[in-house]
C-alpha atoms as an extended CHARMM CRD file, in Angstrom:
* protein
*
       165  EXT
         1         1  MET       CA            118.0180000000     -157.7090000000      169.6510000000  PROA      1               0.0000000000
         2         2  THR       CA            117.7280000000     -158.1020000000      173.4290000000  PROA      2               0.0000000000
         3         3  GLU       CA            120.7440000000     -156.1570000000      174.5990000000  PROA      3               0.0000000000
         4         4  ASN       CA            119.8840000000     -154.2710000000      177.7900000000  PROA      4               0.0000000000
         5         5  CYS       CA            116.3040000000     -155.5160000000      177.6860000000  PROA      5               0.0000000000
         6         6  SER       CA            114.7780000000     -155.9640000000      181.1250000000  PROA      6               0.0000000000
         7         7  PHE       CA            111.3730000000     -156.5970000000      182.6390000000  PROA      7               0.0000000000
         8         8  LEU       CA            109.7820000000     -155.7930000000      185.9770000000  PROA      8               0.0000000000
         9         9  LEU       CA            106.4790000000     -157.6180000000      186.5180000000  PROA      9               0.0000000000
        10        10  VAL       CA            104.1020000000     -155.9630000000      188.9630000000  PROA      10              0.0000000000
        11        11  CYS       CA            101.0280000000     -157.0700000000      190.8950000000  PROA      11              0.0000000000
        12        12  LEU       CA             99.5950000000     -155.9620000000      194.2240000000  PROA      12              0.0000000000
        13        13  GLY       CA            101.4770000000     -157.9050000000      196.8990000000  PROA      13              0.0000000000
        14        14  ASN       CA            104.2570000000     -159.6310000000      194.9370000000  PROA      14              0.0000000000
        15        15  ILE       CA            103.5100000000     -163.0600000000      196.4000000000  PROA      15              0.0000000000
        16        16  CYS       CA            101.2170000000     -164.6770000000      193.7910000000  PROA      16              0.0000000000
        17        17  ARG       CA            100.9440000000     -163.3830000000      190.2370000000  PROA      17              0.0000000000
        18        18  SER       CA            104.1240000000     -161.3900000000      189.7320000000  PROA      18              0.0000000000
        19        19  PRO       CA            106.5400000000     -163.9890000000      191.1470000000  PROA      19              0.0000000000
        20        20  LEU       CA            104.8840000000     -166.5990000000      188.9260000000  PROA      20              0.0000000000
        21        21  ALA       CA            105.2190000000     -164.2420000000      185.9600000000  PROA      21              0.0000000000
        22        22  GLU       CA            108.8750000000     -163.6470000000      186.8520000000  PROA      22              0.0000000000
        23        23  ALA       CA            109.4990000000     -167.3980000000      187.0090000000  PROA      23              0.0000000000
        24        24  ALA       CA            107.6920000000     -168.0620000000      183.7210000000  PROA      24              0.0000000000
        25        25  LEU       CA            109.5720000000     -165.2900000000      181.8950000000  PROA      25              0.0000000000
        26        26  ARG       CA            112.9510000000     -166.3510000000      183.2960000000  PROA      26              0.0000000000
        27        27  ASP       CA            112.2370000000     -169.9380000000      182.2590000000  PROA      27              0.0000000000
        28        28  ALA       CA            111.0040000000     -169.0620000000      178.7580000000  PROA      28              0.0000000000
        29        29  ALA       CA            114.0170000000     -166.8060000000      178.1580000000  PROA      29              0.0000000000
        30        30  ALA       CA            116.4720000000     -169.4350000000      179.4000000000  PROA      30              0.0000000000
        31        31  ARG       CA            114.9420000000     -172.1320000000      177.1970000000  PROA      31              0.0000000000
        32        32  ALA       CA            115.2030000000     -169.7940000000      174.1840000000  PROA      32              0.0000000000
        33        33  GLY       CA            118.7520000000     -168.7440000000      175.0370000000  PROA      33              0.0000000000
        34        34  VAL       CA            117.6960000000     -165.1160000000      175.4600000000  PROA      34              0.0000000000
        35        35  ALA       CA            119.5990000000     -163.1070000000      178.0640000000  PROA      35              0.0000000000
        36        36  ILE       CA            117.3250000000     -160.6320000000      179.8350000000  PROA      36              0.0000000000
        37        37  GLU       CA            116.9690000000     -159.2530000000      183.3300000000  PROA      37              0.0000000000
        38        38  VAL       CA            113.6920000000     -160.1370000000      185.0500000000  PROA      38              0.0000000000
        39        39  ASP       CA            112.3590000000     -159.1790000000      188.4670000000  PROA      39              0.0000000000
        40        40  SER       CA            109.0010000000     -158.7010000000      190.1320000000  PROA      40              0.0000000000
        41        41  ALA       CA            107.5290000000     -156.2890000000      192.6530000000  PROA      41              0.0000000000
        42        42  GLY       CA            104.2480000000     -155.2120000000      194.1700000000  PROA      42              0.0000000000
        43        43  THR       CA            102.5410000000     -151.8660000000      194.5340000000  PROA      43              0.0000000000
        44        44  GLY       CA            101.6000000000     -152.6880000000      198.1370000000  PROA      44              0.0000000000
        45        45  THR       CA            103.7660000000     -153.1840000000      201.2130000000  PROA      45              0.0000000000
        46        46  TRP       CA            101.8980000000     -155.9630000000      203.0650000000  PROA      46              0.0000000000
        47        47  HSD       CA            104.2410000000     -158.7940000000      202.1050000000  PROA      47              0.0000000000
        48        48  VAL       CA            107.6260000000     -157.0670000000      201.6640000000  PROA      48              0.0000000000
        49        49  GLY       CA            110.3800000000     -159.5080000000      202.5710000000  PROA      49              0.0000000000
        50        50  HSD       CA            108.0990000000     -162.5600000000      202.5210000000  PROA      50              0.0000000000
        51        51  PRO       CA            108.4410000000     -165.5390000000      200.1790000000  PROA      51              0.0000000000
        52        52  PRO       CA            105.7550000000     -166.2330000000      197.5780000000  PROA      52              0.0000000000
        53        53  ASP       CA            102.4570000000     -167.7090000000      198.6880000000  PROA      53              0.0000000000
        54        54  PRO       CA            102.8810000000     -171.4730000000      199.2980000000  PROA      54              0.0000000000
        55        55  ARG       CA            100.2990000000     -172.1700000000      196.5680000000  PROA      55              0.0000000000
        56        56  ALA       CA            102.3480000000     -170.1410000000      194.0740000000  PROA      56              0.0000000000
        57        57  GLN       CA            105.4680000000     -172.0290000000      195.1090000000  PROA      57              0.0000000000
        58        58  ALA       CA            103.6510000000     -175.3450000000      194.6350000000  PROA      58              0.0000000000
        59        59  VAL       CA            102.4420000000     -174.4460000000      191.1450000000  PROA      59              0.0000000000
        60        60  ALA       CA            105.8910000000     -173.2810000000      190.0830000000  PROA      60              0.0000000000
        61        61  LEU       CA            107.4090000000     -176.5230000000      191.4230000000  PROA      61              0.0000000000
        62        62  THR       CA            104.9610000000     -178.6040000000      189.4010000000  PROA      62              0.0000000000
        63        63  HSD       CA            106.4630000000     -176.8650000000      186.3670000000  PROA      63              0.0000000000
        64        64  GLY       CA            110.0300000000     -177.5230000000      187.5210000000  PROA      64              0.0000000000
        65        65  ILE       CA            110.7820000000     -174.0710000000      188.9300000000  PROA      65              0.0000000000
        66        66  ASP       CA            111.6970000000     -173.3240000000      192.5380000000  PROA      66              0.0000000000
        67        67  ILE       CA            110.6180000000     -169.8190000000      193.5760000000  PROA      67              0.0000000000
        68        68  SER       CA            111.0310000000     -170.3630000000      197.3260000000  PROA      68              0.0000000000
        69        69  GLY       CA            114.0260000000     -168.0110000000      197.3530000000  PROA      69              0.0000000000
        70        70  TYR       CA            112.0940000000     -165.0810000000      195.8780000000  PROA      70              0.0000000000
        71        71  ARG       CA            111.1960000000     -162.2930000000      198.2990000000  PROA      71              0.0000000000
        72        72  ALA       CA            108.4400000000     -159.7360000000      197.8960000000  PROA      72              0.0000000000
        73        73  ARG       CA            109.3870000000     -156.1240000000      197.4230000000  PROA      73              0.0000000000
        74        74  GLN       CA            107.6470000000     -152.8960000000      196.5250000000  PROA      74              0.0000000000
        75        75  VAL       CA            108.1160000000     -150.9790000000      193.2820000000  PROA      75              0.0000000000
        76        76  GLU       CA            110.5430000000     -148.1020000000      193.7960000000  PROA      76              0.0000000000
        77        77  ALA       CA            111.5060000000     -145.0180000000      191.7900000000  PROA      77              0.0000000000
        78        78  ALA       CA            114.8200000000     -146.5350000000      190.6630000000  PROA      78              0.0000000000
        79        79  ASP       CA            112.9150000000     -149.3440000000      188.9120000000  PROA      79              0.0000000000
        80        80  TYR       CA            111.6420000000     -146.8550000000      186.3360000000  PROA      80              0.0000000000
        81        81  ARG       CA            115.2460000000     -146.1640000000      185.3020000000  PROA      81              0.0000000000
        82        82  ARG       CA            116.6210000000     -149.6780000000      185.8040000000  PROA      82              0.0000000000
        83        83  PHE       CA            114.1020000000     -151.6180000000      183.6800000000  PROA      83              0.0000000000
        84        84  THR       CA            113.2400000000     -151.1030000000      180.0280000000  PROA      84              0.0000000000
        85        85  ASN       CA            109.7530000000     -152.5750000000      180.5360000000  PROA      85              0.0000000000
        86        86  ILE       CA            107.4530000000     -152.5010000000      183.5570000000  PROA      86              0.0000000000
        87        87  LEU       CA            104.4600000000     -154.7600000000      183.0010000000  PROA      87              0.0000000000
        88        88  ALA       CA            101.5230000000     -154.7650000000      185.3960000000  PROA      88              0.0000000000
        89        89  LEU       CA             99.2970000000     -157.7930000000      185.7710000000  PROA      89              0.0000000000
        90        90  ASP       CA             96.0040000000     -155.8700000000      185.9530000000  PROA      90              0.0000000000
        91        91  ARG       CA             94.5810000000     -152.4220000000      185.2320000000  PROA      91              0.0000000000
        92        92  ASP       CA             94.5570000000     -151.2240000000      188.8660000000  PROA      92              0.0000000000
        93        93  ASN       CA             98.2540000000     -151.9550000000      189.2760000000  PROA      93              0.0000000000
        94        94  LEU       CA             98.9320000000     -150.4820000000      185.8400000000  PROA      94              0.0000000000
        95        95  ALA       CA             97.2870000000     -147.2440000000      186.9450000000  PROA      95              0.0000000000
        96        96  GLU       CA             99.3220000000     -147.2570000000      190.1580000000  PROA      96              0.0000000000
        97        97  VAL       CA            102.5850000000     -147.9460000000      188.3080000000  PROA      97              0.0000000000
        98        98  ARG       CA            101.8450000000     -145.0400000000      185.9560000000  PROA      98              0.0000000000
        99        99  ARG       CA            100.8630000000     -142.7630000000      188.8610000000  PROA      99              0.0000000000
       100       100  ARG       CA            104.1620000000     -143.4490000000      190.6280000000  PROA      100             0.0000000000
       101       101  ALA       CA            106.3680000000     -142.9840000000      187.5640000000  PROA      101             0.0000000000
       102       102  PRO       CA            108.9900000000     -140.3210000000      188.1980000000  PROA      102             0.0000000000
       103       103  LYS       CA            109.5950000000     -137.6060000000      185.6200000000  PROA      103             0.0000000000
       104       104  ASP       CA            112.8630000000     -139.2510000000      184.5320000000  PROA      104             0.0000000000
       105       105  ALA       CA            111.3330000000     -142.7060000000      183.9520000000  PROA      105             0.0000000000
       106       106  VAL       CA            112.6770000000     -144.5530000000      180.9190000000  PROA      106             0.0000000000
       107       107  ALA       CA            110.7080000000     -147.8020000000      181.2610000000  PROA      107             0.0000000000
       108       108  ARG       CA            107.8920000000     -148.5770000000      178.8740000000  PROA      108             0.0000000000
       109       109  ILE       CA            104.8110000000     -149.3080000000      180.9790000000  PROA      109             0.0000000000
       110       110  GLY       CA            102.0290000000     -151.6690000000      179.9880000000  PROA      110             0.0000000000
       111       111  LEU       CA             99.9660000000     -154.7390000000      180.8120000000  PROA      111             0.0000000000
       112       112  LEU       CA            101.5750000000     -158.1710000000      180.7130000000  PROA      112             0.0000000000
       113       113  MET       CA             98.7440000000     -159.7360000000      178.7340000000  PROA      113             0.0000000000
       114       114  ASP       CA             99.0740000000     -157.0950000000      176.0000000000  PROA      114             0.0000000000
       115       115  ALA       CA            101.9680000000     -159.2320000000      174.7390000000  PROA      115             0.0000000000
       116       116  VAL       CA             99.5240000000     -162.0400000000      173.9010000000  PROA      116             0.0000000000
       117       117  PRO       CA             97.5740000000     -161.7760000000      170.6400000000  PROA      117             0.0000000000
       118       118  GLY       CA             93.8650000000     -161.4770000000      171.3990000000  PROA      118             0.0000000000
       119       119  ARG       CA             94.4370000000     -160.6870000000      175.1000000000  PROA      119             0.0000000000
       120       120  LYS       CA             95.1590000000     -156.9450000000      174.9100000000  PROA      120             0.0000000000
       121       121  GLY       CA             93.7580000000     -155.1070000000      177.9240000000  PROA      121             0.0000000000
       122       122  GLN       CA             93.1150000000     -158.2840000000      179.8930000000  PROA      122             0.0000000000
       123       123  ALA       CA             94.2660000000     -158.9070000000      183.4460000000  PROA      123             0.0000000000
       124       124  VAL       CA             95.8550000000     -161.9490000000      184.9970000000  PROA      124             0.0000000000
       125       125  ALA       CA             93.2790000000     -163.0370000000      187.5720000000  PROA      125             0.0000000000
       126       126  ASP       CA             94.3840000000     -162.7480000000      191.1870000000  PROA      126             0.0000000000
       127       127  PRO       CA             94.2660000000     -166.2560000000      192.7210000000  PROA      127             0.0000000000
       128       128  TYR       CA             94.9830000000     -165.1350000000      196.3020000000  PROA      128             0.0000000000
       129       129  TYR       CA             91.4710000000     -165.6450000000      197.7120000000  PROA      129             0.0000000000
       130       130  GLY       CA             90.8100000000     -168.8400000000      195.7790000000  PROA      130             0.0000000000
       131       131  ASN       CA             92.0960000000     -172.3890000000      195.7130000000  PROA      131             0.0000000000
       132       132  ALA       CA             95.0080000000     -174.1250000000      194.0020000000  PROA      132             0.0000000000
       133       133  ALA       CA             93.1410000000     -174.2670000000      190.6750000000  PROA      133             0.0000000000
       134       134  GLY       CA             93.3070000000     -170.4640000000      190.4980000000  PROA      134             0.0000000000
       135       135  PHE       CA             97.0860000000     -170.6370000000      190.7190000000  PROA      135             0.0000000000
       136       136  GLU       CA             97.1730000000     -173.0560000000      187.7720000000  PROA      136             0.0000000000
       137       137  THR       CA             95.0580000000     -170.5850000000      185.7880000000  PROA      137             0.0000000000
       138       138  THR       CA             97.4610000000     -167.8020000000      186.7330000000  PROA      138             0.0000000000
       139       139  TRP       CA            100.4210000000     -169.9690000000      185.6950000000  PROA      139             0.0000000000
       140       140  ALA       CA             98.7720000000     -170.6510000000      182.3270000000  PROA      140             0.0000000000
       141       141  ASP       CA             98.2500000000     -166.9190000000      181.7250000000  PROA      141             0.0000000000
       142       142  VAL       CA            101.7290000000     -165.8040000000      182.7420000000  PROA      142             0.0000000000
       143       143  SER       CA            103.3020000000     -168.6610000000      180.7960000000  PROA      143             0.0000000000
       144       144  VAL       CA            101.5600000000     -167.7690000000      177.5520000000  PROA      144             0.0000000000
       145       145  ALA       CA            102.5830000000     -164.1260000000      178.0750000000  PROA      145             0.0000000000
       146       146  ALA       CA            106.1830000000     -165.1350000000      178.7900000000  PROA      146             0.0000000000
       147       147  GLU       CA            106.3210000000     -167.2240000000      175.6130000000  PROA      147             0.0000000000
       148       148  ALA       CA            104.8880000000     -164.3200000000      173.5820000000  PROA      148             0.0000000000
       149       149  ILE       CA            107.4100000000     -161.8670000000      175.0380000000  PROA      149             0.0000000000
       150       150  VAL       CA            110.3190000000     -164.1890000000      174.3330000000  PROA      150             0.0000000000
       151       151  ALA       CA            109.0550000000     -164.8520000000      170.8000000000  PROA      151             0.0000000000
       152       152  GLY       CA            108.9710000000     -161.0910000000      170.3030000000  PROA      152             0.0000000000
       153       153  LEU       CA            112.4960000000     -160.7560000000      171.6390000000  PROA      153             0.0000000000
       154       154  VAL       CA            113.7600000000     -163.4800000000      169.3420000000  PROA      154             0.0000000000
       155       155  ALA       CA            112.0500000000     -161.7490000000      166.4130000000  PROA      155             0.0000000000
       156       156  GLY       CA            113.6150000000     -158.4170000000      167.4210000000  PROA      156             0.0000000000
       157       157  ARG       CA            110.4360000000     -156.7500000000      168.6460000000  PROA      157             0.0000000000
       158       158  HSD       CA            111.4870000000     -156.1490000000      172.2680000000  PROA      158             0.0000000000
       159       159  SER       CA            110.4520000000     -152.4930000000      172.2140000000  PROA      159             0.0000000000
       160       160  ARG       CA            106.8330000000     -153.6330000000      171.6840000000  PROA      160             0.0000000000
       161       161  ALA       CA            106.8350000000     -155.9100000000      174.7460000000  PROA      161             0.0000000000
       162       162  GLY       CA            105.7630000000     -153.1270000000      177.0540000000  PROA      162             0.0000000000
       163       163  GLY       CA            103.0930000000     -150.5640000000      176.4860000000  PROA      163             0.0000000000
       164       164  ASN       CA            103.4640000000     -146.8490000000      176.3150000000  PROA      164             0.0000000000
       165       165  ARG       CA            104.0450000000     -144.5270000000      179.2230000000  PROA      165             0.0000000000
């Protein structure tokens, strides 16, 4: 059951990890024939309106996905009512997402990697200050999480995909 199931994936600047996570989840859902809404955002404002980091774009392209049209944005109050799940990519952004949650939030809030057996509480490493290999590691993490989320959706466990508020 995936009706009205939606995911917002959140990192700091919305140019590395979260756009890759968005791309991986969109791709996994499409391959499985699962219709969900997916978007990404950042908690910071530094890159609002900018495309993903060129290294993130390159990694996505090596996996057959063009993310050059994505644009960074910041999490906003309406997101907490629009999405059923808001998944942060690390504990600092999780804390910030929870701190910003309005009183009328309906989204379940959690960590992306909590969807992966054996990875509960783990972060997706931020590749921004590293080299291209870090972006491949990030892609591997977000891809395994995307596959786990979609498997859960197919099995009817979508309410478990996010954490608790």
